C-alpha positions in Angstrom: 120.5 96.7 128.5 121.0 100.1 130.0 117.9 102.0 131.1 117.0 104.8 128.7 115.8 107.9 130.6 114.4 111.2 129.4 113.9 113.7 132.2 112.2 117.0 131.8 113.6 119.7 134.1 111.0 122.5 134.3 113.3 124.7 136.4 111.4 127.7 137.9 108.6 127.6 135.4 104.8 126.9 135.2 102.2 127.9 137.7 100.5 125.1 139.6 97.6 124.8 137.2 99.9 125.2 134.1 102.0 122.4 135.5 99.0 120.1 136.0 97.8 120.8 132.4 101.3 120.1 131.0 101.7 116.9 133.0 98.3 115.7 131.8 99.1 116.4 128.2 102.5 114.6 128.5 101.0 111.6 130.3 98.3 111.1 127.7 100.7 111.5 124.8 103.3 109.1 126.2 100.5 106.5 126.8 99.3 106.9 123.2 102.5 107.5 121.3 105.5 105.9 123.1 105.9 102.2 122.6 109.4 101.7 124.1 110.6 101.1 127.6 112.1 104.6 127.8 111.7 105.9 131.4 110.1 109.4 131.4 110.7 111.6 134.4 108.9 114.9 135.1 110.8 117.3 137.3 108.4 120.2 138.2 108.9 122.8 141.0 108.6 121.5 144.5 105.1 122.9 144.9 103.8 120.7 142.1 105.4 117.4 142.9 102.7 115.6 144.9 100.0 116.6 142.4 102.1 115.6 139.4 102.9 112.3 141.1 99.2 111.7 141.6 98.5 112.3 137.9 101.2 109.9 136.9 100.0 107.3 139.3 100.7 103.9 137.8 101.4 105.2 134.3 103.8 102.8 132.6 107.5 104.0 132.5 106.7 107.4 134.1 108.1 108.8 137.3 108.3 112.1 139.2 111.6 113.8 140.1 112.7 116.8 142.1 115.2 119.4 141.0 117.2 119.5 144.2 117.2 118.5 147.8 119.0 119.3 151.0 121.8 117.2 152.6 120.0 116.7 156.0 117.0 114.5 156.8 115.1 117.0 158.9 115.7 119.9 161.3 115.8 123.7 161.5 116.7 124.4 157.9 114.2 127.0 156.9 113.4 126.9 153.2 115.1 123.6 152.5 113.4 120.3 151.4 114.9 117.0 152.4 115.2 113.8 150.3 112.9 112.1 152.8 110.2 114.6 152.3 110.5 114.4 148.6 110.2 110.6 148.8 107.0 111.0 150.8 105.3 113.0 148.1 106.1 110.5 145.3 109.5 111.3 143.9 111.7 108.5 142.5 114.5 110.7 141.1 116.3 113.9 142.3 118.5 116.1 140.2 121.8 116.7 142.0 124.4 119.3 141.1 122.8 121.0 138.1 125.1 123.7 136.7 122.7 126.4 137.8 122.9 125.1 141.4 126.7 125.1 141.1 126.7 128.6 139.5 124.0 130.5 141.4 124.1 128.7 144.8 127.8 127.9 145.0 127.3 124.2 145.4 130.5 122.2 145.6 131.3 118.6 144.9 131.6 117.8 148.6 128.1 119.1 149.2 126.8 117.2 146.2 128.3 114.0 147.5 126.2 114.4 150.7 123.1 115.1 148.6 123.7 112.0 146.6 124.0 110.0 149.8 120.7 111.5 151.0 118.9 110.5 147.8 120.3 107.0 147.9 119.5 106.6 151.6 115.9 107.2 150.8 115.7 104.7 148.0 115.6 107.1 145.1 117.9 107.6 142.1 120.1 110.7 141.9 120.6 112.3 138.5 124.1 113.7 139.1 125.0 116.5 136.7 128.5 117.4 135.4 129.7 119.7 132.7 132.2 122.3 131.8 131.9 126.1 131.1 132.8 127.6 127.7 136.1 128.9 129.2 137.0 125.4 130.5 136.1 123.9 127.1 138.2 126.5 125.2 141.2 126.0 127.4 140.8 122.2 127.0 140.3 121.6 130.7 136.9 120.0 130.2 138.0 116.4 130.9 139.8 117.6 134.0 136.7 119.4 135.3 134.4 116.5 134.6 136.8 114.0 136.2 136.8 116.1 139.4 133.1 116.6 139.4 132.3 112.9 139.0 135.0 111.5 141.2 134.6 114.0 144.1 130.8 113.7 144.0 130.3 110.0 143.4 133.4 107.9 143.8 133.0 107.5 147.6 130.0 105.2 146.9 130.2 101.4 146.9 129.7 99.7 143.6 126.3 98.5 144.7 125.2 102.1 145.6 126.7 103.5 142.4 124.4 101.2 140.4 121.5 103.4 141.4 123.1 106.6 140.0 122.3 108.3 136.8 124.8 110.8 135.4 123.8 113.7 133.2 126.5 115.5 131.1 125.5 119.1 130.5 128.1 121.4 128.9 127.3 124.7 130.6 127.9 126.6 127.3 125.0 124.6 125.7 122.3 125.1 128.4 119.6 127.4 127.3 121.8 129.0 124.7 120.5 127.2 121.6 124.0 125.9 121.0 124.3 122.1 121.2 127.5 120.2 121.6 128.2 118.4 118.3 127.3 114.7 118.3 131.0 113.8 118.3 131.7 116.2 121.3 128.8 114.7 123.3 129.8 111.1 122.5 133.4 111.8 123.4 132.6 113.1 126.9 130.0 110.3 127.5 132.6 107.7 126.6 135.1 109.5 128.9 132.7 109.4 131.8 132.0 105.7 131.2 135.7 105.1 131.1 136.2 106.8 134.5 133.5 104.6 136.0 135.0 101.5 134.5 138.4 102.3 136.0 136.8 102.8 139.4 134.1 100.2 139.6 134.8 97.8 136.7 133.4 97.3 133.2 130.1 95.7 134.3 129.1 98.7 136.5 130.2 101.1 133.7 128.2 99.3 131.0 125.0 99.4 133.2 125.4 103.2 133.9 122.8 105.5 132.3 124.4 108.7 131.1 122.1 111.4 129.8 123.0 114.4 127.6 121.5 117.8 128.3 122.0 121.1 126.6 119.6 122.5 124.0 118.2 119.1 123.0 115.4 119.5 120.6 113.3 117.1 118.5 115.4 117.9 115.4 118.7 117.0 117.0 117.6 114.3 119.4 117.7 111.3 117.0 121.3 111.9 116.1 122.4 112.5 119.7 120.6 109.4 121.0 122.0 107.2 118.2 125.5 107.5 119.9 126.6 104.4 121.8 127.2 106.0 125.1 124.2 108.5 125.2 121.4 106.9 127.1 118.8 109.7 127.2 118.4 113.3 127.9 118.0 115.9 130.7 115.7 118.3 128.9 115.2 121.9 129.8 113.3 124.4 127.6 111.9 121.7 125.3 110.3 120.0 128.3 108.0 123.0 128.8 105.9 122.1 125.7 104.3 118.7 125.5 104.7 118.2 121.8 108.4 118.9 121.7 109.1 116.9 124.9 107.2 113.8 123.7 108.9 114.0 120.3 112.2 113.9 122.1 111.1 110.9 124.1 110.1 109.2 120.9 113.6 109.8 119.5 115.0 107.5 122.2 115.1 104.0 120.8 
């Protein structure tokens, strides 16, 4: 059975106290309402991580994740945070290559390969993001784009190392826009990604890979999306900032 993972990416939102309040609400609601083995990952801003990890503690099927990391372990890199430091404050997951990092901070696949290595070297799980823009989708280049993002960022790994990777497919045109890829569109790309992995690492590795969908996931579309055979969870943005909507999405993952 593939691991089912719902991760909440808070992005640059919530003050420290607001973040603690939201985390406490989610932790309590997950404990009381979620009765499956779905892994729930909270990804607040860096400044909140240690406190959120402390609140999560030994809560069943809950973890803390960071939204980014740097490629190097330590050194004179003012303003950056290493995977090793994030591990030390309680992180188990790190998001790598979110489209906003690619768009606003010019992150390339080669850099993301190094970040992935850093996350794995510190015993954590990278949530590696891929996805096409609207122009790329309209010009039918989306498969080409996704293939290059996945292969250039991940296919240097050994099969054993790759087994610790989570992939998140996020069509850029559906992030924060209120537009969601149709269920058929999402499933098609997830199946394509799993096929790429099967060609590279074999069917067993591909079948064990968790592939999340992200892009305007809400409680009212989550059940249909998560019912697809190759969609194993979600990387949730806006809906993760409200405890009720986020936990309802978690509950939609069977």
